N, C-alpha and C positions, 0 to 999 in steps of 0.2 A: 534561297540565294546560291547562285552559282560561283564558285571560285574559278577565275581564268588561269590556266596553266601557262606562265611565260617562263621562256628558255633563259636561264640565267648563266653567266660566265665570269671568270675571273681571269685576268691577264696580268702578269707581272712585267714590266716594261722600264727598260734603261734607255735614256734619250742622250745622246752624243751631239756635240757641236758647241754653239755659242748658246747655252742654255743657263748658265749662271749669271746673276746680277742684271737680267734683263726681265724680271718680275715671272718669271716661267711658272713658278710653284703657285704665284697669286692667281694667273690666268688658269691654271691647271684646275684649282679648286673651284673657281666660279665656273668653267665650262663644265665639269665633272656634275657639280651640284645642279646645274641646268638640266643635265640630260639624268638626273635621278639615280646617280650612281654613288658608290660608298667605296672607302678606300683610303689611301693616302699618297701624299707625294714628298720628296726630301731631296736636297742637294748631297751628292757625294763627294768625297775628299778628292777623287780623280777628275773633277769637272763635270760628271755626268748627273742627269737627273734621273732618281728611281721613282716609280709608282706602282701601286697595285690599285687596279680597277676592277671594280665589281658590281655586277647588275644587269639588266636587260642585254641580252645578246644584241641586239640592233643598237642600243645606246653605246654599248662598249665598242662596235665597231666604229661609230661615228667619233667616238673618244679617241680612238687609236687613228684614225685619218687626222684628226685636230693635232695629235702628239706629233705627226710625221711633218708638221708645219710649224707649229707652236705660236707664240703671240708674235706681233709685228716685229720686235725688236731682236727677236732669236733667230738663229741660223742652225737648223737642224741638219745633221750631216747623215745620222745613223738611228734607227731604232731597233734594237732587239727586244722581240715579244715572246714570252713563254706564258703556256695556257698553264693553268693550275687547277687544282679542285676548288670549287667555289665554296665557301665557309659560311657566307652569310653572317659573319660575326661583327662587321662594321655597322654603325649607325648613322654615320656621315663621311663627308669626304673632308679630310683634314690635310694639313701641312705637318709633318713628323720630324723631329729633330734629330 
């Protein structure tokens, strides 16, 4: 049995705009899980949403593109993305308090 090496990456994302109170976290979890990503998302006190996305290179890129738009009721004005070393320590994608 051959194992296929997949490029994995981790991105730490801060999303600004009208992104709280619009089910942004719920949609982020749904979208990330559908892409097979792990990590978490949470609201910050300053009105931004913070997320850590970890998984297949291509899936993370798709998720980053989604973050730049968000769900229909959101108005994203900026996305700050920082690449970090992949940890592979998350088993699922969840909302973090």
